[in-house]
N, C-alpha and C positions, 0 to 999 in steps of 0.2 A: 533768206528774205524772199518774199513772194513777188513775182513780176506782175504788176497790175495789168499791163496790156495782155499778158498771157492768160491771166485770170478772167479778164473781160472776154477774150476770144473763147475760152472754155465755156463761159456762160452763154455766149452767142451760139456755139455749137450745140450745147445741151438744150437750149431753148428751142432750137429749130429741128432737133432730132437727127443731127448728123452734120459733118463738115461740108458736104455737097450742098445741102439745103441752106446752110448758114452762108456759104459762099455766094449762092444765087441771091439770097435775100439781102446781103450786105454789099454785094459787088466787089468783094475782096477775093483774092486768090485762095483756092481750096488748100493748096500746099502750105501757104502761110498760116492758115488757121490750124491745120493738122500739126505743123511744126510747133506752134505755140502750145498746143495741148500736150504734145509729147514732152516739151521742155518743162511745162508745169508739173507733169507727172514725175519727171526726173528730179526736179527741185524739191518736191514734197516727199518723194520716195513712195508714192502710192500709184496704184493703177486706177485711173478714173473712168476709162472707157474700154468696153469690150469691143475689139475691132474684128469685124467679119466682113467679107466682101459684100454681103447683102443686108446685114442687120446691124443697126447702131443701138447699143445699149450702154447706159451708165452702170458702173459697178455700184455697190452700196456706198463706197467712199465717194464716188462721183456724185451720187444722189444727195448725199449729206453736204458735200461742198457746194453743190449748186443751190440747194435750199438755203444754206447759210449766207451765201454771198450774193445771190441774185438781187435782193433788195438793196444791199449796200452799194452795188455798182450802178443801180438804176439812177440814183441821185448822188452826184459827187459831194463828198464831205466838204464842209466849210473850210477846213484846213487847206484844201487844194487852192483856195482863192486867196490865202493869206499873202503870198508873194505879190499879188496885184495891189494890195493895200500898202505893203511896205515899199514897193518900187513902182510908183505911179507913172513911169515912163512907158515907152513902147515895150511890150512884153509879150512873149509867146511861151506858153507852158506846153510841155510835151506830156502826153498821156491820153487815155481814152476819154473822148467826149468833153474835152476841155475847150472852152471858148478862146478865141484869140481876141485879146483886149487891146485896143489902141490907146485908150486913156482912161484912167480912173480918177474921178474928182472927189 
């Protein structure tokens, strides 16, 4: 199973051209972003990023994954909001870019 926060962080890093730039742009720790990308690589069994001290490059697998998932993660699927409809009390969903909803009418 793919970890959505790790996939989101991979797309953030890929879009910004490196974990340092992504960390500065998002205000998140560089180590956290790097760890999520490594965890994603491990879970998929693929190398997504060529790591070099000076150059950041996506591998072919990384380019393919980024191209296929970038649009999907930009707008959350409607299914993520289904629990808010089913449980209209105070609710907080965990995940990337999900709103905190106090009440659904």
